[in-house]
TISELO-985743 format. One line per 2 residues: number of its first residue (from 1); their letters; for each residue x, y, z of N, C-alpha, C. Coordinates in pm, whole numbers, m for minus. Example, Ala and Ser with C-alpha at 12.3 -4.5 7.8 and 13.67 -1.06 7.14 Angstrom:
BEGIN
1	AS	1319,m569,780,1230,m450,780,1320,m330,780; 1285,m225,708,1367,m106,714,1290,3,787 $
This chain:
BEGIN
1	MA	m1365,m669,1256,m1247,m755,1158,m1191,m838,1150; m1195,m944,1212,m1116,m1090,1207,m975,m1078,1114 $
3	DC	m1018,m1025,986,m943,m1002,896,m794,m930,908; m825,m828,1005,m689,m739,1056,m679,m822,1171 $
5	DT	m729,m850,1239,m637,m932,1349,m547,m1024,1329; m627,m1091,1202,m503,m1198,1149,m391,m1146,1071 $
7	VL	m387,m1043,1010,m314,m959,976,m213,m901,1042; m300,m828,1184,m167,m771,1285,m72,m894,1348 $
9	KF	m123,m999,1358,m62,m1085,1430,93,m1109,1334; 90,m1009,1237,223,m1068,1142,273,m943,1112 $
11	WG	221,m844,1154,320,m680,1157,358,m662,1188; 458,m706,1303,554,m666,1391,682,m661,1329 $
13	PV	690,m773,1250,813,m761,1196,832,m663,1042; 707,m591,1026,687,m462,957,693,m342,953 $
15	EA	651,m345,1087,648,m234,1154,788,m196,1214; 870,m296,1241,1012,m302,1296,1087,m224,1236 $
17	DY	1070,m214,1087,1162,m136,1015,1071,m74,887; 975,8,901,905,30,829,977,106,698 $
19	TA	1068,157,739,1187,228,590,1228,78,478; 1256,m7,585,1345,m115,477,1222,m160,364 $
21	NG	1107,m221,470,1047,m289,407,927,m174,298; 941,m104,324,893,4,273,926,47,104 $
23	GL	1078,51,125,1110,37,m9,1123,m69,m82; 1127,m194,2,1088,m291,m126,985,m296,m139 $
25	VL	899,m250,m102,746,m247,m137,730,m170,m265; 792,m35,m229,797,52,m379,910,14,m493 $
27	TR	999,m32,m451,1112,m97,m543,1052,m218,m635; 982,m291,m563,883,m395,m644,804,m386,m727 $
29	LF	702,m285,m645,607,m221,m740,660,m178,m840; 787,m100,m860,785,m11,m943,891,m130,m1076 $
31	TE	964,m232,m1028,1047,m328,m1103,929,m424,m1146; 827,m449,m1105,709,m573,m1216,622,m517,m1251 $
33	HP	578,m354,m1227,507,m262,m1279,536,m136,m1286; 637,m131,m1426,732,m10,m1453,627,103,m1452 $
35	DT	531,118,m1550,443,208,m1519,409,279,m1440; 393,241,m1296,327,267,m1175,439,368,m1133 $
37	QK	551,356,m1187,677,457,m1143,648,604,m1230; 601,572,m1288,603,742,m1379,427,803,m1290 $
39	LF	370,758,m1194,261,842,m1134,339,910,m996; 453,854,m962,563,948,m901,623,1007,m930 $
41	PK	621,1140,m911,693,1240,m1034,805,1277,m979; 822,1256,m840,981,1253,m741,1053,1104,m799 $
43	FA	959,1015,m844,1086,935,m870,1070,876,m1005; 990,939,m1114,1030,889,m1252,1167,866,m1310 $
45	GI	1241,985,m1287,1362,946,m1331,1445,866,m1249; 1440,772,m1215,1489,697,m1123,1549,585,m1229 $
47	AQ	1663,535,m1243,1687,424,m1379,1645,300,m1232; 1579,170,m1281,1567,34,m1255,1659,m6,m1122 $
49	GE	1779,30,m1182,1894,m11,m1083,1950,22,m943; 1848,184,m970,1881,246,m864,1788,314,m752 $
51	LA	1708,195,m768,1551,201,m696,1551,176,m549; 1659,55,m565,1666,2,m399,1766,38,m330 $
53	GN	1709,62,m214,1815,163,m136,1811,306,m144; 1730,373,m270,1661,489,m233,1621,583,m128 $
55	AA	1672,646,m64,1606,686,68,1499,770,27; 1445,815,m75,1321,897,m84,1250,779,m122 $
57	IS	1263,657,m183,1151,604,m222,1122,541,m87; 1267,460,8,1234,393,128,1135,484,217 $
59	AH	1149,619,229,1051,687,316,918,700,249; 903,684,108,755,726,115,700,572,131 $
61	GA	795,449,68,742,329,110,700,297,253; 813,387,347,741,383,455,602,451,530 $
63	TV	578,527,466,448,647,485,355,507,439; 357,486,298,236,327,269,252,248,381 $
65	LK	348,215,443,312,112,522,244,160,661; 273,251,715,272,279,841,91,346,842 $
67	KL	63,352,710,m101,419,696,m152,273,703; m112,159,635,m149,32,628,m211,9,748 $
69	GE	m99,30,820,m131,m19,990,m236,9,1069; m223,209,1018,m341,253,1105,m508,180,1047 $
71	LL	m524,169,881,m583,87,893,m623,m13,932; m541,m115,928,m544,m209,1021,m604,m205,1175 $
73	RA	m556,m169,1230,m587,m108,1371,m729,m83,1368; m741,m15,1251,m936,57,1275,m1040,m47,1275 $
75	KG	m963,m169,1207,m1031,m276,1185,m1165,m272,1122; m1179,m197,1027,m1306,m180,951,m1331,m57,945 $
77	DH	m1357,13,1093,m1355,165,1090,m1268,286,1038; m1290,273,908,m1172,361,875,m1185,456,782 $
79	AA	m1283,487,773,m1375,618,694,m1277,734,686; m1253,797,826,m1165,912,897,m1045,891,828 $
81	IL	m965,795,830,m816,708,762,m856,741,657; m962,691,546,m946,688,444,m964,782,331 $
83	KP	m1103,850,396,m1126,995,336,m1061,1077,269; m908,1118,356,m873,1206,311,m713,1145,209 $
85	MA	m697,1010,241,m603,975,159,m671,926,25; m813,941,m2,m852,882,m121,m886,1038,m207 $
87	NS	m913,1101,m73,m964,1273,m166,m770,1325,m241; m687,1292,m186,m561,1355,m222,m531,1239,m339 $
89	HA	m554,1123,m320,m483,1019,m447,m605,1090,m547; m708,1108,m559,m763,1116,m677,m757,1290,m721 $
91	TK	m789,1353,m594,m788,1527,m686,m620,1570,m694; m513,1494,m581,m364,1592,m626,m284,1497,m717 $
93	HK	m295,1328,m676,m191,1246,m731,m277,1190,m835; m376,1190,m862,m470,1127,m986,m416,961,m1003 $
95	IP	m371,913,m886,m397,751,m872,m493,670,m918; m513,595,m1001,m598,518,m1078,m626,390,m942 $
97	IN	m766,356,m944,m773,289,m841,m676,153,m864; m660,120,m986,m619,m49,m993,m464,m20,m935 $
99	NF	m429,75,m905,m287,59,m857,m266,19,m716; m376,40,m658,m400,28,m520,m422,m173,m531 $
101	KL	m471,m204,m617,m471,m364,m623,m332,m414,m633; m238,m349,m751,m132,m368,m754,m26,m413,m651 $
103	IS	m35,m288,m576,52,m278,m459,39,m371,m343; m129,m388,m346,m141,m485,m260,m122,m604,m256 $
105	EV	m81,m633,m391,m9,m808,m421,157,m764,m367; 198,m663,m411,286,m658,m404,360,m655,m200 $
107	IV	250,m551,m103,245,m604,23,259,m760,38; 168,m815,13,110,m951,41,264,m1031,27 $
109	KV	317,m982,m86,458,m1121,m113,549,m1083,m37; 592,m939,m19,657,m878,118,625,m924,239 $
111	MV	536,m917,272,475,m983,382,532,m1126,410; 512,m1189,365,515,m1348,328,692,m1396,369 $
113	EK	751,m1271,273,924,m1327,283,948,m1238,421; 919,m1114,474,960,m1037,567,892,m1117,681 $
115	AG	782,m1152,691,695,m1138,823,645,m1280,860; 684,m1400,760,638,m1491,755,488,m1510,711 $
117	LD	405,m1447,654,258,m1461,653,213,m1537,569; 126,m1602,664,84,m1809,582,m4,m1755,534 $
119	AA	m107,m1858,458,m207,m1877,371,m316,m1793,404; m335,m1849,542,m493,m1776,605,m451,m1613,603 $
121	GQ	m290,m1591,644,m260,m1429,661,m267,m1350,530; m217,m1448,438,m235,m1351,318,m375,m1347,222 $
123	QA	m452,m1471,289,m619,m1432,230,m678,m1305,284; m660,m1323,430,m714,m1196,547,m671,m1038,475 $
125	LR	m555,m1062,434,m457,m924,372,m534,m919,209; m545,m995,145,m622,m964,76,m792,m913,43 $
127	NV	m868,m967,168,m968,m961,209,m988,m804,243; m898,m752,370,m880,m622,419,m878,m521,288 $
129	MA	m775,m538,201,m778,m477,89,m829,m425,1; m900,m566,m10,m1009,m543,m113,m1125,m481,m56 $
131	TV	m1166,m441,66,m1242,m366,163,m1212,m229,147; m1068,m215,157,m1014,m79,174,m1003,22,30 $
133	IA	m981,m90,m73,m1003,m37,m203,m1135,m11,m241; m1243,m72,m249,m1366,m69,m260,m1390,44,m256 $
135	DM	m1375,87,m85,m1402,207,24,m1306,332,m28; m1234,285,m95,m1134,441,m203,m1208,461,m314 $
137	DA	m1295,336,m371,m1336,390,m510,m1466,447,m497; m1564,398,m376,m1698,486,m379,m1633,638,m323 $
139	NY	m1528,656,m271,m1513,809,m204,m1442,837,m395; m1378,781,m472,m1327,841,m586,m1424,919,m653 $
141	KE	m1534,813,m674,m1673,790,m734,m1756,927,m676; m1741,976,m549,m1786,1105,m500,m1709,1191,m526 $
143	LG	m1608,1180,m552,m1527,1291,m592,m1559,1303,m747; m1602,1229,m845,m1580,1227,m998,m1471,1180,m1036 $
145	FT	m1403,1127,m961,m1255,1076,m1022,m1303,945,m1083; m1218,928,m1198,m1251,741,m1226,m1152,687,m1290 $
147	G	m1061,734,m1225,m950,677,m1280,m899,521,m1279 $
């Protein structure tokens, strides 16, 4: 998948500090889309002003970005990575599919700022995320989750 290669050219600065970049992604997600914070029970009580720099948020954000790195390196052959993630997000965490679209746009913005993601890279990341989200949605439907 050429789009994955395009995004991976910009991935170095992201993986150089997964924790800081992951914290930025989740902090921005919770700030721009406050309802998403409620989907994370362990973060639900954190005040907006205390999100940035919160170690637990940064750690979870790092997990999100590491998983995205795995998906990118799989170059479209991601079923084995995605299926367990879709299963946990549907059955355990109950995360509606639209939230993946929201975080995708936040990741695009952060990569523009932190990794110099250019216009072609932004489109490539959106294409990759659209494929991942469609595949997640298909898994959700198999599980009977329509959130």
